[in-house]
C-alpha positions as CSV (number, residue, x, y, z in Angstrom):
1,M,-18.3,0.3,2.8
2,R,-19.3,-2.3,0.2
3,F,-17.4,-0.7,-2.6
4,P,-13.7,-0.2,-3.2
5,I,-11.8,2.2,-0.9
6,Y,-10.0,4.4,-3.4
7,I,-6.6,5.9,-3.0
8,A,-6.4,9.2,-4.9
9,S,-3.8,11.7,-6.0
10,P,-4.7,15.3,-5.3
11,E,-5.8,15.8,-8.9
12,E,-8.1,12.7,-8.7
13,S,-9.6,13.9,-5.5
14,R,-10.4,17.3,-6.9
15,T,-12.0,15.7,-10.0
16,L,-14.3,13.7,-7.7
17,D,-15.3,16.8,-5.7
18,N,-16.0,18.8,-8.8
19,L,-17.9,15.9,-10.3
20,A,-20.1,15.6,-7.2
21,A,-20.8,19.3,-7.2
22,H,-21.3,20.0,-10.9
23,E,-22.6,16.8,-12.5
24,F,-24.5,15.4,-9.5
25,S,-25.5,18.8,-8.1
26,L,-24.3,18.0,-4.6
27,P,-23.6,21.4,-3.0
28,T,-20.1,21.9,-1.9
29,L,-21.4,23.4,1.4
30,I,-23.0,20.0,2.1
31,L,-19.8,18.3,1.3
32,M,-18.0,20.5,3.8
33,E,-20.6,19.9,6.5
34,N,-20.5,16.1,5.8
35,A,-16.7,16.2,6.0
36,A,-16.6,17.8,9.4
37,R,-19.3,15.6,10.9
38,S,-17.4,12.5,9.6
39,I,-14.2,13.8,11.1
40,L,-15.8,14.3,14.5
41,E,-17.4,10.8,14.3
42,C,-14.0,9.2,13.5
43,A,-12.3,11.1,16.2
44,A,-14.9,10.2,18.8
45,S,-14.8,6.5,17.9
46,L,-11.0,6.6,18.6
47,W,-11.3,8.9,21.6
48,P,-14.7,8.4,23.3
49,D,-13.9,11.1,25.9
50,L,-14.5,13.7,23.1
51,L,-18.2,13.1,23.5
52,E,-18.0,14.4,27.1
53,G,-17.4,18.0,26.0
54,K,-14.7,18.8,28.6
55,S,-11.6,19.3,26.4
56,S,-9.7,22.3,25.3
57,V,-9.6,22.2,21.5
58,F,-7.4,24.4,19.4
59,I,-8.4,24.4,15.7
60,L,-5.9,25.7,13.1
61,C,-7.5,26.7,9.9
62,G,-6.0,27.7,6.6
63,P,-7.8,30.2,4.3
64,G,-8.8,27.5,1.8
65,Q,-11.4,24.7,1.8
66,N,-9.5,22.5,4.2
67,G,-9.8,25.4,6.6
68,G,-13.5,25.4,5.9
69,D,-13.8,22.0,7.4
70,G,-12.0,23.4,10.4
71,W,-14.6,26.2,10.9
72,V,-17.4,23.6,10.8
73,L,-15.5,21.6,13.4
74,A,-15.2,24.7,15.6
75,R,-19.0,24.9,15.6
76,L,-19.5,21.2,16.3
77,F,-16.9,20.9,19.1
78,S,-18.4,24.1,20.7
79,S,-21.9,22.6,20.5
80,L,-20.6,19.5,22.4
81,G,-19.4,21.8,25.2
82,H,-15.7,21.9,24.5
83,K,-13.6,25.0,25.1
84,V,-12.7,25.9,21.5
85,S,-10.1,28.3,20.3
86,A,-9.8,28.8,16.5
87,Y,-6.9,30.3,14.6
88,L,-6.9,31.5,11.0
89,V,-3.3,30.8,9.8
90,T,-2.8,32.9,6.7
91,S,-0.9,35.6,4.9
92,K,-1.6,39.3,5.4
93,G,-4.9,40.3,3.9
94,V,-5.8,36.7,2.8
95,M,-9.2,35.7,4.2
96,P,-11.4,32.6,3.6
97,Q,-13.5,32.6,0.4
98,G,-16.7,30.8,-0.7
99,D,-18.0,28.0,1.5
100,A,-15.0,28.4,3.9
101,L,-16.0,32.1,4.4
102,I,-19.6,31.1,5.1
103,N,-18.5,28.6,7.9
104,Y,-16.0,31.1,9.2
105,N,-18.8,33.7,9.6
106,V,-21.0,31.1,11.3
107,A,-18.3,30.3,13.8
108,K,-17.7,34.0,14.4
109,N,-21.4,34.7,14.9
110,L,-21.6,31.9,17.4
111,N,-18.8,33.7,19.4
112,V,-16.2,31.0,18.8
113,P,-13.0,32.8,19.8
114,I,-11.0,33.3,16.6
115,S,-7.4,34.7,16.4
116,I,-5.8,35.6,13.1
117,V,-2.2,34.7,12.7
118,D,-1.0,36.5,9.6
119,D,2.4,38.0,10.5
120,D,5.4,37.3,12.8
121,A,4.1,39.7,15.4
122,C,1.0,37.6,16.1
123,P,1.3,35.6,19.3
124,L,1.2,31.8,18.9
125,P,-1.2,29.6,20.8
126,E,-0.1,28.2,24.2
127,W,0.1,24.6,23.2
128,G,0.4,23.3,26.8
129,K,-3.2,24.5,27.4
130,A,-4.6,22.3,24.6
131,D,-6.0,18.7,24.9
132,L,-6.6,18.4,21.2
133,V,-5.1,20.3,18.2
134,V,-7.0,20.1,15.0
135,D,-4.7,20.6,11.9
136,A,-6.9,22.0,9.1
137,I,-4.3,24.3,7.6
138,F,-3.7,22.5,4.3
139,G,-5.3,19.5,2.6
140,S,-3.8,17.3,-0.1
141,G,-3.1,20.0,-2.6
142,L,0.2,21.4,-1.1
143,S,2.9,21.2,-3.8
144,K,5.6,23.8,-2.7
145,P,7.7,24.2,0.5
146,L,6.0,25.8,3.4
147,E,6.7,29.4,4.2
148,G,5.3,32.3,6.3
149,Q,2.8,31.7,9.1
150,P,2.0,28.1,8.3
151,K,5.7,27.2,8.6
152,R,6.1,29.2,11.7
153,I,3.1,27.7,13.5
154,L,3.8,24.1,12.5
155,A,7.5,24.5,13.7
156,S,6.1,25.9,17.0
157,I,3.9,22.8,17.5
158,E,6.8,20.5,16.6
159,A,9.0,22.1,19.2
160,A,6.3,22.1,21.9
161,P,6.2,19.2,24.5
162,R,3.7,16.7,23.2
163,T,1.0,16.9,25.9
164,F,-1.9,17.0,23.4
165,R,-3.4,14.9,20.7
166,V,-3.3,16.0,17.1
167,L,-6.2,15.4,14.6
168,A,-5.2,16.0,10.9
169,V,-7.9,16.9,8.4
170,D,-7.3,15.0,5.1
171,L,-3.5,15.0,5.5
172,P,-1.0,16.4,8.0
173,S,-0.2,19.9,6.9
174,G,3.2,20.1,5.2
175,L,2.9,16.6,3.7
176,M,2.7,16.5,-0.1
177,G,-0.5,14.7,-1.1
178,S,1.0,12.9,-4.2
179,T,4.3,11.6,-2.8
180,G,4.3,11.8,1.0
181,E,7.3,14.2,1.0
182,A,7.5,16.6,3.9
183,L,7.7,20.2,2.5
184,G,8.8,21.7,5.8
185,P,7.8,21.1,9.4
186,V,5.1,18.5,9.8
187,V,3.3,17.8,13.0
188,P,2.9,14.0,13.5
189,A,-0.9,13.3,13.8
190,D,-2.4,10.8,16.2
191,L,-5.3,10.5,13.8
192,T,-5.7,11.5,10.1
193,V,-9.2,11.5,8.6
194,S,-8.9,11.5,4.8
195,L,-12.0,12.8,3.1
196,G,-13.9,11.0,0.3
197,T,-10.8,9.0,-0.7
198,L,-7.6,8.0,1.0
199,K,-4.8,10.3,-0.1
200,L,-1.8,8.8,-1.8
201,G,0.7,10.7,0.3
202,L,-0.5,8.9,3.4
203,F,1.1,5.7,2.1
204,L,4.4,7.0,0.6
205,Q,7.7,8.4,2.0
206,R,7.0,10.0,5.4
207,G,3.2,9.6,5.2
208,P,2.9,6.4,7.3
209,E,5.1,7.8,10.1
210,L,3.4,11.2,10.3
211,S,-0.3,10.2,9.8
212,G,-1.0,8.1,12.9
213,A,-4.2,6.1,12.6
214,I,-5.8,6.6,9.2
215,R,-9.6,6.7,8.8
216,L,-11.7,7.4,5.7
217,G,-14.2,10.2,6.1
218,D,-17.6,10.0,4.3
219,I,-18.4,13.3,2.7
220,G,-21.4,12.0,0.7
221,L,-19.7,10.6,-2.4
222,C,-21.5,7.4,-3.6
223,P,-20.8,4.6,-6.1
224,P,-22.1,6.4,-9.2
225,M,-19.8,9.3,-8.6
226,Y,-16.8,7.0,-8.1
227,K,-17.8,5.1,-11.2
228,S,-17.8,8.2,-13.3
229,A,-14.2,9.1,-12.3
230,P,-12.6,6.2,-10.4
231,P,-9.1,7.0,-9.1
232,N,-6.4,4.6,-10.2
233,G,-5.5,3.3,-6.7
234,I,-7.5,0.9,-4.5
235,L,-6.8,-0.1,-0.9
236,L,-6.1,-3.8,-0.8
237,N,-8.3,-4.6,2.2
238,R,-10.5,-7.6,3.0
239,Y,-13.3,-6.4,0.7
240,A,-11.0,-5.9,-2.2
241,A,-9.4,-9.3,-1.7
242,Q,-12.8,-11.0,-1.4
243,R,-13.7,-9.7,-4.9
244,L,-10.5,-11.3,-6.2
245,L,-10.8,-14.7,-4.6
246,P,-11.4,-17.4,-7.2
247,P,-14.2,-19.9,-6.6
248,R,-13.4,-23.4,-5.3
249,P,-16.1,-25.6,-6.7
250,I,-17.3,-28.5,-4.6
251,T,-16.7,-30.9,-7.5
252,G,-13.1,-29.7,-8.0
253,H,-10.1,-32.0,-8.0
254,K,-6.3,-31.6,-8.3
255,G,-6.6,-31.0,-12.0
256,T,-9.1,-28.2,-11.4
257,F,-6.7,-26.1,-9.5
258,G,-3.7,-26.2,-11.7
259,H,-0.1,-27.4,-11.5
260,A,2.4,-24.8,-10.1
261,V,6.1,-25.2,-10.7
262,V,8.8,-23.2,-8.8
263,A,12.4,-23.4,-9.9
264,G,15.6,-22.4,-8.2
265,G,17.8,-23.5,-5.3
266,S,21.5,-23.8,-4.9
267,H,24.0,-24.7,-2.2
268,G,23.0,-22.9,0.9
269,K,19.7,-21.7,-0.5
270,T,17.5,-24.8,-0.5
271,G,15.3,-23.1,2.0
272,A,14.2,-20.4,-0.4
273,L,13.0,-22.9,-3.0
274,T,11.3,-25.0,-0.2
275,L,9.4,-22.0,1.1
276,A,8.3,-21.0,-2.5
277,A,7.0,-24.5,-3.0
278,M,5.1,-24.3,0.3
279,G,3.7,-20.9,-0.6
280,A,2.4,-22.4,-3.9
281,L,0.8,-25.3,-1.9
282,R,-0.9,-22.8,0.5
283,S,-2.4,-21.0,-2.4
284,G,-4.7,-23.9,-3.1
285,A,-3.0,-25.0,-6.3
286,G,-3.8,-28.7,-7.1
287,L,-0.3,-29.8,-7.7
288,V,3.1,-28.2,-6.9
289,T,6.6,-29.2,-8.2
290,A,9.9,-27.8,-7.1
291,A,12.6,-27.9,-9.9
292,H,16.1,-27.8,-8.6
293,P,19.8,-28.7,-9.4
294,H,20.4,-32.5,-9.5
295,V,23.0,-32.2,-6.8
296,L,20.3,-31.1,-4.3
297,A,18.0,-34.0,-5.1
298,K,18.3,-35.8,-1.8
299,I,18.0,-32.6,0.3
300,M,14.9,-31.4,-1.6
301,E,13.2,-34.8,-1.3
302,E,13.8,-34.7,2.4
303,K,12.6,-31.2,2.8
304,L,9.4,-31.5,0.8
305,T,6.6,-34.0,1.2
306,A,3.4,-32.7,-0.3
307,P,5.2,-30.8,-3.2
308,M,6.8,-33.0,-5.8
309,T,10.4,-32.5,-7.0
310,L,12.1,-32.3,-10.4
311,S,15.9,-32.8,-10.6
312,L,17.6,-30.8,-13.4
313,P,21.2,-30.8,-14.8
314,N,23.5,-28.5,-12.9
315,S,26.9,-26.9,-13.4
316,D,30.0,-28.1,-11.6
317,D,29.3,-25.5,-8.9
318,G,25.8,-26.8,-8.4
319,F,23.8,-24.1,-10.2
320,L,21.1,-24.6,-12.8
321,D,22.7,-23.8,-16.1
322,R,21.8,-23.8,-19.8
323,R,21.6,-27.6,-19.9
324,A,18.7,-27.4,-17.5
325,A,16.5,-25.2,-19.7
326,K,15.3,-27.8,-22.2
327,P,14.3,-30.5,-19.7
328,L,12.5,-27.9,-17.6
329,L,10.7,-26.4,-20.6
330,D,9.7,-30.0,-21.7
331,F,8.3,-30.6,-18.2
332,L,6.4,-27.3,-18.3
333,A,4.6,-28.2,-21.5
334,N,1.4,-29.2,-19.8
335,K,1.8,-27.2,-16.5
336,S,0.0,-24.0,-15.4
337,A,2.5,-21.4,-14.1
338,L,6.2,-21.1,-13.2
339,G,7.8,-19.2,-10.3
340,L,11.5,-18.6,-11.0
341,G,14.3,-17.3,-8.8
342,P,14.2,-18.3,-5.2
343,G,17.7,-19.5,-4.3
344,L,18.7,-19.7,-7.9
345,G,22.1,-17.9,-7.5
346,V,23.6,-15.1,-9.6
347,N,26.3,-16.0,-12.1
348,E,27.0,-16.7,-15.7
349,D,25.4,-20.2,-15.6
350,T,22.1,-19.0,-14.1
351,K,22.0,-16.0,-16.5
352,E,22.2,-18.4,-19.5
353,F,19.6,-20.7,-18.0
354,L,17.3,-17.8,-17.2
355,L,17.5,-16.1,-20.7
356,E,16.7,-19.4,-22.4
357,I,13.7,-20.0,-20.2
358,L,12.4,-16.5,-20.9
359,S,12.7,-16.8,-24.6
360,D,10.7,-20.0,-24.8
361,L,8.4,-20.3,-21.8
362,P,4.8,-20.7,-22.9
363,L,3.3,-20.1,-19.4
364,P,2.6,-17.2,-16.9
365,L,5.8,-16.4,-15.0
366,V,6.6,-15.0,-11.5
367,L,10.2,-13.7,-11.4
368,D,11.7,-13.0,-8.0
369,A,14.9,-12.9,-5.9
370,D,18.0,-14.2,-7.8
371,G,15.9,-14.3,-10.9
372,L,15.6,-10.5,-10.8
373,S,19.2,-10.0,-9.8
374,T,20.3,-12.1,-12.7
375,L,18.2,-10.1,-15.1
376,R,19.8,-6.7,-14.2
377,Y,20.9,-5.8,-17.7
378,Y,18.2,-7.9,-19.5
379,H,14.9,-6.9,-17.8
380,K,13.6,-5.3,-21.0
381,N,13.7,-8.9,-22.5
382,L,10.5,-9.4,-20.6
383,L,8.7,-7.1,-23.1
384,E,9.2,-9.8,-25.7
385,R,7.3,-12.4,-23.8
386,K,3.9,-13.5,-25.2
387,H,2.6,-14.7,-21.8
388,P,2.0,-12.7,-18.6
389,T,4.9,-11.9,-16.3
390,I,4.9,-10.8,-12.6
391,V,8.0,-9.3,-11.0
392,T,8.2,-9.0,-7.2
393,P,11.2,-6.9,-6.3
394,H,12.1,-5.3,-3.0
395,P,13.5,-1.8,-3.2
396,G,17.1,-3.0,-3.6
397,E,16.1,-5.3,-6.5
398,A,14.0,-2.6,-8.1
399,A,16.9,-0.1,-7.9
400,N,19.2,-2.7,-9.5
401,L,16.7,-3.1,-12.4
402,L,16.2,0.6,-12.9
403,G,19.8,1.7,-12.4
404,T,19.2,3.8,-9.3
405,S,19.5,3.5,-5.5
406,P,17.1,2.0,-3.0
407,D,16.7,5.5,-1.6
408,G,15.7,6.7,-5.1
409,I,13.1,4.0,-5.3
410,Q,11.7,4.9,-1.8
411,K,11.5,8.6,-2.7
412,D,8.7,7.8,-5.1
413,R,7.6,4.2,-4.9
414,L,4.6,4.6,-7.1
415,A,6.6,6.2,-9.9
416,A,9.2,3.4,-9.6
417,A,6.5,0.8,-9.9
418,K,5.1,2.5,-13.0
419,Q,8.5,2.8,-14.6
420,L,9.2,-0.9,-14.0
421,A,5.9,-1.9,-15.5
422,S,6.6,0.2,-18.5
423,E,10.1,-1.2,-19.0
424,T,9.1,-4.8,-18.5
425,G,5.5,-5.1,-19.6
426,A,5.0,-7.0,-16.3
427,T,2.7,-6.7,-13.4
428,V,4.9,-5.3,-10.6
429,V,4.8,-6.1,-6.9
430,L,7.1,-3.5,-5.2
431,K,7.5,-5.0,-1.8
432,G,8.0,-3.1,1.4
433,H,5.8,-1.1,3.9
434,N,2.6,-0.5,2.0
435,T,3.4,-2.9,-0.8
436,I,2.3,-1.6,-4.3
437,V,0.8,-3.9,-6.9
438,M,1.0,-2.2,-10.2
439,E,-0.9,-3.5,-13.3
440,H,1.3,-4.1,-16.3
441,T,-0.2,-1.0,-18.0
442,G,1.4,1.2,-15.3
443,I,-2.0,2.8,-14.6
444,N,-4.1,0.9,-12.0
445,Y,-2.6,-0.2,-8.7
446,Y,-3.4,-1.6,-5.3
447,I,-1.7,-0.6,-2.0
448,C,-1.6,-3.2,0.7
449,P,-1.4,-1.8,4.3
450,S,-1.1,-5.1,6.0
451,G,2.0,-7.2,7.0
452,G,4.3,-4.9,8.9
453,P,7.7,-5.7,10.4
454,I,6.9,-9.4,11.0
455,L,7.6,-9.9,7.3
456,A,11.0,-8.3,7.5
457,T,12.9,-11.6,7.7
458,G,14.6,-13.7,5.0
459,G,12.3,-16.3,3.4
460,T,8.9,-14.4,3.6
461,G,9.4,-13.1,0.1
462,D,9.8,-16.7,-1.2
463,L,6.5,-17.6,0.4
464,L,4.9,-14.7,-1.6
465,T,6.5,-15.9,-4.8
466,G,4.9,-19.3,-4.3
467,L,1.5,-17.9,-3.4
468,I,1.3,-15.8,-6.5
469,T,2.6,-18.6,-8.7
470,G,-0.1,-20.8,-7.2
471,F,-2.8,-18.3,-8.0
472,L,-1.6,-18.0,-11.5
473,A,-1.8,-21.8,-11.7
474,R,-5.4,-21.5,-10.7
475,K,-6.0,-19.4,-13.8
476,M,-6.3,-16.0,-12.2
477,E,-5.4,-12.9,-14.2
478,P,-1.9,-11.7,-13.3
479,F,-3.0,-8.4,-11.7
480,A,-5.6,-10.2,-9.5
481,A,-3.2,-13.1,-8.7
482,A,-0.4,-10.7,-7.6
483,A,-2.9,-8.6,-5.5
484,L,-4.4,-11.6,-3.8
485,G,-1.0,-13.1,-3.1
486,V,0.1,-9.8,-1.5
487,Y,-3.1,-9.6,0.6
488,V,-2.9,-13.2,1.9
489,H,0.8,-12.8,2.7
490,G,0.3,-9.5,4.6
491,R,-2.9,-10.5,6.4
492,G,-1.2,-13.8,7.4
493,G,1.5,-11.6,8.9
494,D,-1.1,-9.6,10.8
495,L,-2.7,-12.7,12.3
496,A,0.7,-14.2,13.2
497,A,1.7,-10.9,14.9
498,G,-1.6,-10.8,16.8
499,E,-0.8,-14.2,18.3
500,F,3.0,-14.1,18.7
501,G,4.0,-10.4,18.3
502,D,6.0,-9.1,15.4
503,T,9.4,-10.5,16.2
504,G,10.8,-14.0,16.0
505,V,8.1,-15.7,13.8
506,S,9.8,-17.8,11.0
507,P,8.5,-18.0,7.5
508,G,7.7,-21.7,8.1
509,E,5.4,-20.6,11.0
510,L,3.9,-17.7,9.0
511,Q,2.6,-19.9,6.2
512,L,0.5,-21.8,8.8
513,F,-1.7,-18.7,9.0
514,F,-2.6,-18.5,5.3
515,P,-5.6,-20.9,5.6
516,R,-7.0,-18.6,8.3
517,V,-6.9,-15.8,5.8
518,F,-8.8,-17.8,3.3
519,K,-11.4,-18.7,5.9
520,E,-11.8,-15.0,6.7
521,L,-12.3,-14.2,3.0
522,T,-15.1,-16.7,2.6
523,L,-17.1,-15.1,5.5
524,P,-19.8,-12.5,4.6
């Protein structure tokens, strides 16, 4: 698709569906038909044997519109020659309504076997006889714990030996569409086809582990509809990154692409600053300088060749202290951006240095690692800055800033990113699986699905700090710079994992893949 792939909350998804039906006169019956056909197409592309029509397919339908998609699928699978058994999972006396009822009746009139499961006396399907189970009980609108027959049937599937594949319609039933919280038993899907937009819950909490492969189902929405009510979230994929990539004019020179400065380093942590400097260099910045404590001068000059070095006054313990602030600020007077924190250390000396830099820095700033830890009780000072700030915490650092626990952050990562943006006025990069990039307004965001466990090693975050600082130096807007940095970092991890596997790749090796990512982004 040559337009953004949106990530939507349940409310945003409903708004789009209503807009398509009422303002663009696209009948909801057609939306339902399109949804089912797209689900079948996605499933067949992953499992080509479905086109042979020889499987035993159990289709579980709720009484709502998600179940309506299931009734259409019952017809489509039957027409391919599959042995279909459909089940209406509902409460006593509650039957499908509207478009769902129309498609229920179509399936019934075509003699698709339909069983109604509406009380505890109803027999459950014999799961061992199924090749494929289609979960169309609930969509993304579930907001309260499961009970009754849906809970009973999902618990039964969970307990059954897994001899069958599971296809989830829109979202695995029992998963909350806004947070990814499991509201009862949830059957892990092998494939989830999310309709019209990707649902937010697929990327949060238990969503990634329960959704299997995720595909976007085309239900007939088109760019004018999205433009009328765009969701706040965008999937940070190749197309989105291509739109962010700044031009690199053929007549450009070092001065064209800015001068990025990274500052930090202390005894035992020279590697962090070195990696940040290399990340800035890999961003395409014209010049890069690593500012460090004077006591580390010889080490840093030996570690770095292409990036330059700047020696600053240090405390007796070898940390940057308040005396280093003025010479660094003087040096930054004609530079482009500062990345601060990798290897800095956390103590009273570095706190005084950091607070003085924050009060007077006339440049865009990326704050990471020890810079964030030092700022624990002072993060609202960032609101006073007149120039853009980007903070890049992992869940532990975010918890430290917000006075909660890492588990509290992970419980609702999007809410945490929004709160941090509100309290700092900064663009927020909340690192982790499905990294969130939140605009400083706390409204618009990207979610990046790339990277994976290959990035779960010390030093990869320092590379990211450097990348983002380098993009800021290239005069990118903060939200775009942060998002492009996250994409290049994650996609570089994917490429490295594809070549070496996801274990044992060092950050120094990882950064060698960043030029390959840029090459990909310049291709049509």
